[in-house]
C-alpha positions in Angstrom: 108.4 81.2 107.5 106.4 81.4 110.7 103.9 78.1 111.3 100.7 80.7 111.9 101.4 82.3 108.2 101.5 78.7 106.8 98.6 77.7 104.5 98.9 74.3 106.1 101.0 73.1 109.0 103.9 70.1 108.4 102.7 68.6 111.8 99.5 67.3 113.5 97.1 70.0 115.4 98.2 69.1 118.7 102.0 69.5 118.2 101.4 72.8 115.6 99.0 74.2 118.8 102.1 73.7 121.1 104.8 74.9 118.2 103.0 78.0 117.6 103.0 78.8 121.8 107.1 78.0 121.3 107.5 80.2 118.3 105.9 83.2 120.0 108.4 83.3 122.6 111.7 82.1 121.0 110.7 84.5 118.3 110.7 87.7 120.2 114.5 88.1 119.4 116.9 86.9 116.5 119.2 85.3 118.9 119.3 83.2 122.4 119.5 80.0 123.8 115.9 78.2 125.4 116.1 74.9 127.8 113.0 72.4 127.7 112.1 73.6 130.8 111.5 77.1 129.5 109.1 75.5 126.9 107.4 73.4 129.4 106.8 76.9 131.5 105.5 78.4 128.4 102.8 75.7 127.6 101.7 75.8 131.5 101.2 79.4 131.0 99.0 79.2 128.2 97.4 76.7 129.7 98.1 73.6 127.2 98.0 69.7 128.8 101.8 68.7 128.8 102.4 65.7 126.8 105.1 63.1 128.1 108.8 64.4 128.1 109.8 62.5 125.5 106.8 64.0 123.2 108.2 67.7 124.1 111.4 66.4 123.0 110.3 65.6 119.4 108.5 68.7 119.5 111.5 70.8 119.7 113.7 68.1 117.4 110.7 68.8 114.7 110.8 72.4 115.3 114.7 72.3 114.5 114.5 70.3 111.6 111.7 72.4 110.0 113.5 75.8 110.5 117.3 76.4 109.2 118.0 78.6 112.2 117.4 76.3 115.4 120.1 73.7 116.2 118.8 71.2 118.9 119.6 67.4 119.9 123.1 65.8 119.3 123.9 65.7 123.0 123.2 69.3 123.8 120.2 70.3 126.3 119.4 73.5 124.9 117.7 74.8 121.8 120.1 77.6 120.0 119.1 80.6 117.4 121.9 80.8 114.7 121.5 84.5 113.2 123.7 83.3 110.7 121.2 81.0 109.2 120.0 82.5 105.8 118.1 79.6 103.8 114.2 79.9 104.7 114.8 83.9 104.6 116.4 83.6 101.2 114.0 81.3 99.8 110.8 82.9 101.4 111.8 86.4 100.6 113.6 86.4 97.0 112.7 82.6 95.7 114.0 79.5 95.8 116.5 80.1 92.5 118.5 82.6 95.0 119.5 79.8 97.0 122.0 78.6 94.5 122.9 82.1 93.0 126.7 83.2 93.1 125.6 86.2 94.7 124.5 84.1 98.0 122.3 86.9 99.5 123.1 86.9 103.3 119.6 87.1 104.9 119.0 86.4 108.7 116.2 83.7 108.8 116.2 84.8 112.7 115.8 88.7 112.1 113.1 87.8 109.2 111.0 85.5 111.8 111.2 88.3 114.6 109.8 91.0 112.4 107.3 88.7 110.9 106.0 88.0 114.4 106.6 91.4 115.4 103.8 91.9 113.1 101.7 89.4 114.0 101.5 90.3 117.6 101.8 94.1 117.1 104.7 94.9 119.1 107.4 97.1 118.3 111.0 95.9 117.8 114.6 97.1 117.8 116.6 96.7 115.1 120.2 97.0 115.0 120.9 98.3 111.0 123.5 99.3 109.1 122.5 102.4 106.9 124.5 103.0 103.7 127.7 104.0 104.4 129.2 107.1 104.8 133.0 108.2 103.4 135.8 107.9 106.0 133.2 106.6 108.6 132.9 103.3 110.4 130.1 101.0 109.2 128.7 100.2 112.4 125.1 98.9 113.2 123.0 101.3 114.8 119.7 100.7 117.1 116.3 102.1 116.1 112.9 101.2 117.8 110.2 100.7 114.4 106.8 99.4 113.9 107.0 96.7 111.0 104.3 97.7 108.3 105.0 94.9 105.6 107.2 93.2 103.3 107.9 95.1 99.9 109.4 93.8 96.5 113.0 93.8 95.8 115.8 92.0 93.5 119.0 92.6 95.3 117.8 91.6 99.0 114.9 91.0 101.2 113.0 94.4 102.0 110.9 95.3 104.9 109.1 98.7 104.9 109.2 99.9 108.7 107.8 103.1 110.8 109.5 105.3 113.5 107.4 106.6 116.2 109.0 110.3 116.5 109.7 110.0 113.0 106.6 108.6 111.2 107.7 108.3 107.4 107.8 104.7 106.1 111.6 103.5 105.9 112.5 100.9 103.6 114.8 98.8 105.1 117.1 96.3 103.2 117.6 93.0 105.9 120.9 92.4 104.1 122.2 95.2 106.0 120.6 94.0 109.4 122.4 92.5 112.6 119.8 91.9 115.2 116.2 92.0 115.9 114.5 92.2 119.6 111.2 92.9 121.3 111.2 96.0 122.8 108.3 95.1 125.2 106.1 97.7 124.0 103.2 97.3 121.7 103.0 99.3 118.5 99.2 100.6 119.3 101.2 103.3 120.7 102.5 104.7 117.2 100.9 107.1 115.0 98.5 106.2 112.4 101.0 105.2 109.3 100.7 108.4 107.4 99.3 108.6 103.7 100.8 107.0 101.0 99.6 108.9 97.8 99.5 106.9 94.5 101.8 107.4 91.9 101.5 106.7 88.3 104.2 105.2 86.4 103.9 105.9 82.4 106.1 103.7 79.9 106.2 105.3 76.4 107.7 104.1 73.8 107.2 103.5 69.7 107.9 99.6 70.2 104.6 98.6 70.9 106.0 94.6 71.1 107.7 95.9 74.3 104.8 97.3 75.5 102.2 94.0 74.7 105.1 92.4 76.6 105.4 94.4 79.5 101.5 94.3 79.7 101.3 90.8 79.3 103.8 89.7 82.2 102.9 92.2 84.6 99.2 92.3 85.5 99.2 95.6 87.6 99.7 97.2 84.0 97.0 99.5 82.2 97.2 100.2 78.5 96.5 104.0 78.1 97.1 103.8 74.0 99.4 101.9 71.2 102.6 103.6 73.0 101.7 103.9 76.6 101.5 101.6 79.5 100.9 102.6 83.3 101.3 101.5 86.7 99.6 102.5 89.7 102.2 102.6 92.7 102.1 103.5 96.6 104.8 106.6 96.6 107.0 105.1 99.2 107.7 102.3 96.9 107.7 104.2 93.3 111.9 104.4 93.7 112.2 100.8 93.9 109.5 99.8 91.2 111.6 102.2 89.0 114.6 100.6 89.4 113.0 97.0 89.3 111.6 98.1 86.0 114.5 100.1 84.6 116.8 96.8 85.0 114.3 94.5 83.6 113.7 96.7 80.5 117.5 97.4 80.0 118.0 93.6 80.1 115.5 92.4 77.8 115.1 95.5 75.5 117.3 94.8 72.8 119.3 91.6 73.8 121.3 91.9 70.4 122.7 95.2 71.6 123.2 94.2 75.0 125.2 90.8 73.8 127.5 93.2 71.5 128.3 96.1 73.8 126.6 95.6 77.2 128.9 98.0 78.9 127.7 100.9 76.5 124.0 99.7 75.9 121.5 102.2 77.1 117.6 102.3 76.3 117.1 105.4 74.2 113.3 105.2 73.0 111.8 104.3 76.4 110.5 106.9 78.1 109.7 106.3 82.0 107.8 109.0 83.9 106.2 109.8 86.7 103.2 111.8 88.0 100.6 112.2 90.6 97.1 110.2 90.3 94.8 112.0 90.5 91.6 111.3 92.8 88.9 109.4 90.3 91.3 108.9 87.3 
């Protein structure tokens, strides 16, 4: 998504260095228009040697080809961010298979890149986010200033964990409901320390030891307790989402024959999923 996050760059070293400077400026918000003169000013400010004007244009064209949310060229003199572009965000957060899914997740690549840049530069961002809609209320985005903590796993969208300054508990946000992101110009070093995130133990009990063997083989985080129990250690802030992920997987694969015969009535009756606090030393 961001050049500095890639294991290797698709460009030669001098161009990569210049484009990282470009990224650090244009990724401070999820929308905007920039000119070649802006790029020249940023490189000069960074103390970098300026190449020819033709090379600078090639830089911007190359970056536009690399990113799905950039429009440049075709007689246009400006570089535009396209907040509606989603290919890179979907492929990076959820996997390439989702790009051809009938669901077609509407994740904004420009928003995701802004969030990732804020995390890299330790900067606070203001996000415009649609919380889950309340009955008889307009579904409008509301702004809130946050510190970006980390990406977390989810199946129905792309999720990031953020923290507010005055209410420091973690918030799991679904980027499907994100409208815009922009830097506030404030360092996130002003935020209080991240609150404790105690471990929870997810215990799965089932008389079908083949089911438990399969889960244990497919997911490396599990540990076998005994013949009928396996367990997984999960941070408390991710417990709900992890529970949903595993429940969906077990429901879909536990008894495929029953699921085909009566999917609307199918329920797991033998599998027990329990949570408990993880004791220190266990």
